[in-house]
C-alpha positions in Angstrom: -9.4 26.3 -13.2 -13.0 27.6 -11.0 -12.5 31.0 -10.1 -12.2 31.4 -6.0 -13.4 33.7 -3.7 -12.1 35.7 -1.0 -14.6 35.4 2.0 -14.9 37.9 5.1 -17.2 36.5 7.9 -18.9 39.4 10.1 -19.9 38.2 13.4 -18.8 34.6 14.5 -21.9 33.3 16.7 -24.3 30.8 16.2 -25.1 31.6 12.3 -21.7 32.6 11.8 -20.7 29.2 12.8 -23.8 27.8 10.5 -22.2 29.7 7.6 -18.5 28.8 8.1 -18.7 25.5 8.2 -20.3 24.8 5.4 -18.3 26.7 3.2 -14.6 27.5 4.1 -14.1 23.6 3.0 -15.8 24.5 -0.5 -12.6 24.7 -3.4 -13.6 27.8 -4.7 -13.4 29.5 -1.4 -10.3 31.3 0.3 -11.1 32.3 4.1 -9.7 35.8 4.2 -11.0 37.1 7.6 -13.4 36.2 10.1 -14.3 39.3 12.5 -15.9 39.8 15.5 -15.7 42.3 18.3 -14.7 39.2 20.5 -11.4 38.9 19.7 -10.8 36.0 21.5 -13.9 34.1 19.6 -12.5 35.0 16.2 -9.1 33.7 17.3 -10.8 30.5 17.7 -12.9 30.6 14.5 -9.5 31.4 12.4 -8.0 28.1 13.7 -11.4 25.8 13.6 -11.4 27.2 10.1 -8.4 28.0 8.7 -9.0 31.7 8.1 -6.1 33.4 7.1 -6.2 37.0 9.5 -8.4 37.6 12.5 -10.1 41.3 13.4 -12.5 43.2 15.2 -13.1 46.0 12.7 -15.5 45.1 10.1 -14.3 48.0 7.4 -10.5 46.3 8.0 -11.9 43.1 5.8 -14.3 44.8 4.1 -11.7 47.1 2.6 -8.9 43.9 2.0 -8.7 43.9 -2.0 -8.1 39.6 -1.1 -12.1 39.9 -0.1 -14.7 39.1 -2.6 -17.5 38.1 -0.8 -18.6 39.5 2.5 -20.9 37.3 5.5 -23.3 39.5 7.5 -24.0 37.3 10.4 -24.4 40.1 13.0 -27.8 42.0 14.6 -30.0 43.4 12.6 -29.4 47.5 13.6 -25.8 46.1 12.0 -27.3 45.1 8.7 -27.4 48.6 6.5 -24.1 50.0 7.7 -22.3 46.9 6.8 -24.3 46.4 3.8 -23.3 50.8 2.7 -19.7 49.9 3.3 -19.7 46.3 1.1 -21.2 48.2 -1.5 -19.2 50.9 -1.7 -16.0 48.7 -1.6 -17.7 46.7 -4.5 -18.3 43.3 -2.5 -20.5 40.9 -2.9 -22.8 40.2 0.1 -24.3 37.6 2.1 -26.9 38.9 4.9 -28.7 37.2 7.8 -32.1 38.3 8.7 -34.1 40.3 9.0 -32.9 43.1 6.9 -32.9 45.7 9.7 -35.2 46.5 12.8 -37.0 48.8 11.9 -39.0 50.8 8.7 -36.5 53.5 7.5 -33.4 51.1 7.2 -35.5 48.0 6.0 -36.2 50.3 3.2 -32.6 52.0 3.0 -31.8 48.6 2.6 -33.9 47.8 -0.2 -32.5 50.8 -2.1 -29.3 50.8 -1.6 -29.2 46.9 -3.3 -31.5 48.2 -6.1 -29.3 51.2 -6.9 -26.0 48.4 -7.1 -27.3 45.6 -9.5 -23.5 44.9 -10.0 -22.3 43.7 -6.5 -24.7 40.6 -5.6 -26.8 40.5 -2.5 -28.8 37.9 -1.2 -30.1 37.7 2.2 -30.3 34.7 4.1 -33.9 32.9 3.8 -32.1 29.4 4.2 -35.6 28.2 4.2 -35.5 28.6 0.4 -32.6 26.3 -0.4 -34.0 23.7 2.2 -35.1 20.1 0.1 -37.9 19.0 2.6 -39.0 23.0 1.9 -38.6 23.1 -1.9 -40.5 19.4 -2.0 -43.7 20.4 -0.4 -43.7 23.9 -2.1 -43.1 22.1 -5.2 -46.4 19.3 -4.0 -48.5 21.9 -3.0 -48.1 24.2 -6.2 -49.0 21.0 -8.2 -52.4 20.9 -6.3 -51.2 18.6 -3.7 -53.7 19.3 -1.4 -55.7 22.2 -3.0 -56.8 25.8 -2.2 -57.5 27.3 -0.1 -55.1 26.6 2.2 -54.8 26.9 6.3 -51.4 27.3 7.8 -50.1 26.5 11.4 -46.4 27.6 12.1 -45.1 27.5 15.7 -41.4 27.9 16.2 -40.9 28.2 20.5 -37.8 28.5 21.8 -37.0 27.4 25.4 -34.5 29.4 26.0 -30.9 27.8 27.7 -29.1 30.9 27.8 -31.7 34.3 28.5 -29.0 36.7 28.7 -28.0 35.7 25.3 -31.9 35.8 23.8 -32.1 39.5 26.0 -29.9 40.6 23.6 -31.8 39.9 20.5 -35.2 41.3 22.4 -33.2 44.7 22.2 -33.1 44.3 18.4 -36.1 42.4 17.2 -38.7 40.5 18.2 -39.5 36.7 17.5 -42.3 37.5 15.3 -40.3 39.9 13.1 -36.5 37.8 13.6 -38.4 34.6 12.9 -41.6 35.4 11.3 -40.2 36.6 7.9 -39.2 33.4 7.3 -42.8 31.5 7.4 -44.0 34.7 5.5 -42.5 34.1 2.7 -43.0 30.8 3.1 -46.5 31.1 2.9 -45.6 33.8 -0.2 -43.5 31.1 -1.9 -46.2 28.2 -1.3 -48.9 29.8 -2.4 -48.1 32.5 -5.0 -50.2 34.3 -3.2 -49.7 38.3 -1.6 -50.9 39.0 2.2 -53.5 41.0 2.5 -54.7 41.3 6.2 -52.2 41.0 9.4 -53.3 40.8 12.8 -50.6 40.4 15.6 -50.9 40.4 19.3 -48.5 39.3 22.4 -47.0 39.5 25.7 -44.3 40.0 27.8 -43.7 36.7 30.0 -40.2 37.5 31.1 -39.4 40.5 33.9 -36.6 41.4 32.6 -36.7 41.8 29.2 -35.6 45.1 27.5 -37.7 48.2 27.3 -40.4 48.2 24.4 -39.7 44.7 23.4 -41.8 41.1 24.0 -41.3 37.7 24.0 -44.0 36.2 23.1 -46.6 36.8 20.1 -48.9 35.3 17.1 -49.6 36.7 13.8 -52.8 35.6 11.6 -52.6 36.6 8.1 -55.2 36.6 5.1 -53.9 35.8 1.7 -55.5 37.3 -1.3 -56.4 33.5 -3.0 -58.5 33.0 0.6 -55.5 31.0 2.5 -55.3 31.9 5.9 -52.2 31.4 8.6 -50.4 31.8 11.9 -47.7 31.8 12.9 -46.6 31.8 16.7 -43.0 32.5 18.1 -41.4 32.9 21.5 -38.5 33.0 23.6 -39.1 32.4 27.1 -37.3 30.3 30.4 -40.2 28.7 30.5 -42.3 28.3 27.9 -41.8 24.4 25.7 -39.7 24.2 22.5 -42.2 23.1 20.2 -41.8 23.1 15.6 -45.0 22.6 14.3 -45.6 23.7 9.8 -48.7 22.1 9.3 -50.6 22.9 5.7 -53.8 22.0 5.2 -56.3 22.3 1.7 -59.7 20.8 0.7 -57.9 17.7 -1.2 -55.3 16.6 2.2 -52.5 18.2 4.3 -48.9 18.0 4.2 -46.9 18.3 7.4 -43.2 18.5 7.9 -41.6 16.6 10.8 -38.1 17.3 11.4 -35.1 14.7 11.3 -34.5 15.8 15.0 -38.1 15.5 15.9 -38.8 12.3 14.7 -39.3 9.2 17.3 -37.8 6.6 15.1 -36.0 6.2 11.4 -34.0 9.5 12.0 -31.8 8.1 9.4 -34.2 8.7 6.9 -33.9 12.3 7.2 -37.1 14.4 7.7 -39.9 13.2 7.4 -43.2 14.4 5.2 -46.5 13.5 6.3 -48.9 13.8 3.6 -52.9 12.8 4.1 -54.6 12.5 0.6 -58.5 13.3 0.6 -60.9 12.2 0.0 -58.9 8.6 -0.4 -58.6 9.1 3.6 -54.7 7.5 3.2 -51.7 8.5 4.5 -48.0 8.9 2.5 -44.7 9.5 4.1 -42.0 10.8 2.0 -38.5 11.2 3.5 -36.2 13.4 2.3 -32.6 13.8 3.3 -32.4 17.5 4.3 -29.8 19.2 5.7 -32.1 22.3 8.1 -29.9 24.9 7.2 -28.1 24.5 4.2 -25.7 27.3 4.6 -23.0 26.0 1.7 -25.7 25.5 -1.0 -26.9 29.3 -0.4 -23.9 30.4 -0.9 -23.6 28.7 -4.2 -26.2 30.4 -5.3 -24.7 33.8 -4.2 -21.6 32.3 -6.6 -23.9 31.8 -9.2 -25.4 35.0 -9.3 -22.0 36.3 -9.4 -21.1 34.2 -12.6 -24.4 33.7 -14.5 -26.4 36.4 -13.2 -29.6 34.9 -11.9 -31.7 36.4 -9.6 -31.5 35.9 -5.6 -33.4 34.1 -3.9 -36.1 35.5 -2.8 -35.5 38.3 -4.5 -35.1 41.5 -2.5 -39.0 42.7 -3.4 -39.8 39.7 -1.9 -37.3 39.9 1.8 -38.4 43.4 2.1 -42.2 41.9 1.5 -41.6 39.3 4.1 -40.3 42.3 7.0 -42.9 44.6 6.4 -45.7 42.3 6.6 -43.4 41.2 10.1 -42.6 44.6 11.2 -46.5 45.4 10.8 -47.4 42.5 13.1 -44.3 43.6 15.5 -45.5 47.0 15.3 -49.4 46.1 16.4 -47.9 44.4 19.7 -45.7 46.9 20.6 -47.8 50.1 19.6 -44.3 51.6 18.4 -44.5 52.4 14.5 -41.4 53.2 13.1 
């Protein structure tokens, strides 16, 4: 009989629900706790997903002997403290990104993971477990568009709940919060390191937290000659936009999410592949879950049971964090 794992979810927000909704029904999962500072919200999660207990105290959940795995789906400023408690109590961890809001805590997070190899820690770079991105990675790594590559990446949010985004901006800019995904993507696709980053940003809303910015752009140069930009913004007036396009001397690849397709959404995500010099388009449909948190959880279980590596590993996680933090600091002028 397969081993079952007692799970505690800390943080019953948007990503917390993305995690629990994809794992609560698994035969190897026992939902022991749902934890949130808002007890009513935790109680709603308990009823909806069949958790055994609710709590407003993360320590209570983490110390419980019935808990084997802790999912940390809270704001970045809490990640290091919660990780520390988990490791002291010999718990495995799935932690949302970014790992921290400043360099000191990011380095401490990296150090703690390395110092506790028996406790498996996976950071939520969810696109590494996404079928569409895995397909594109395979294509690029096998020379589909050649090198060097020009990356064009945009992730803008037209906000409908501005107070929520303001709370997030007090923790991290869009360049750090979302950017870690896409810096990891370009490093993964190319197998190359980022050697230079330049960033700029703006405060386009009147009531932003002090020292923050809600719109930014970063340009990255890679050691293999590839170059790319990432644009991210959260705003009441900015149009929502999602562009993921990769061009090289032999062609280009563009990812169009299922939700953004004008037709044939039932076919899944669309990979638009242009071949050059043939000048031919190939349309590739991929049935892919945009946030495959269940598959990500399964990988953590494999790490526990087989000792396989984290994907991405903690060094790769920290490298992407450091690059995005560098970009954020260039905009704010505050170096941590």
